[in-house]
N, C-alpha and C positions, 0 to 999 in steps of 0.2 A: 694645583687646584683644578686646572682645566683637565688634566689627565684623570682625576678622580671623577669629575662630572661626565667625561666621555665613557668611563668604565661603567658608571651607574646607568647611563643611557643604553649602553650595549647589553647590560644585564636585563634591563626592562624589555628591550626589543627581543632578546633571546627568550625571555619568559613568555612573551606574547606569541612568538613564533612556535614555541613548544606547545602551548595550550591549543593553538589552532591545529597543529599537526596531530595532537592527541584526539581532538574532536573529529577531524576528518577521518582518522584511522578507525575510530569507533563507528562512525557512520558507514564506512565501507564494510567493516566487519559484520555489522548488523544486517546489511543488505545481503551479503554473501551467505550468512548463516541461514537465511530463509525465515527468520523470526518475523511474524506478522505483527503489525501495530496492535496495541491493546484494543480489544473489542472487535477486531475485524473477523475473527473466527466465529464469534457469536452472530455477527451480522450475516455472514455467509451461510451459517446453519439456518437462520431464520428465513433467508431468501429461498433456500432449498426446501424448507417446510412449506412455505407459501406456494412455491411453484408446484410442488407435489400435490398439495391440496387442490390447486386450480386444475391440474391435469386429471385428478380423480373426479373433480366436479364436472369435467367434460366427459366423464364416463370411460376414461382410459384406465384399465386395471394395472396396478403396480406390477412391474416385472415383465410387462409386454413390450413389444417393439413400438407400439403406438404411444405408450407412456414415455418411453425413452425419447422418441421423436418429439413429443410435446415438451419435455424438459429441455431438450436441445434447442427447440424453437424459441422457448421463453428466454433461455440464456442468450441466444443470438439477438433477440429483441432488446433485452437489457443492454447488451453491448452497443447496439446501434443507437440507443438513447444516449448512452454515455458519449459515444463518438459525436453525436449531434451537439450535445451540450458543450463538449470540449471545443468543437469547431467554432462555435460562436462565443467562446470564452465565458460561458455561463457557469462553468465548473472549475 
């Protein structure tokens, strides 16, 4: 009777360990594959459109070095904002 109970406990533990291993493997596989979370690509495209419109509003023609510098500066500004929010645990 005790042997049967121990065997059932071992099977349950083995099942839990297997499920955790599969979930961890999937998490690693998704990160390595480069697949972005759902909706992230649409957000990045919207940010790019908004940044481009802002640079055009500042009268930088698309395709010029000034336009490229403006886009880089806006991307840098966004990253600094994320860094600030992360530093203060607001994000």
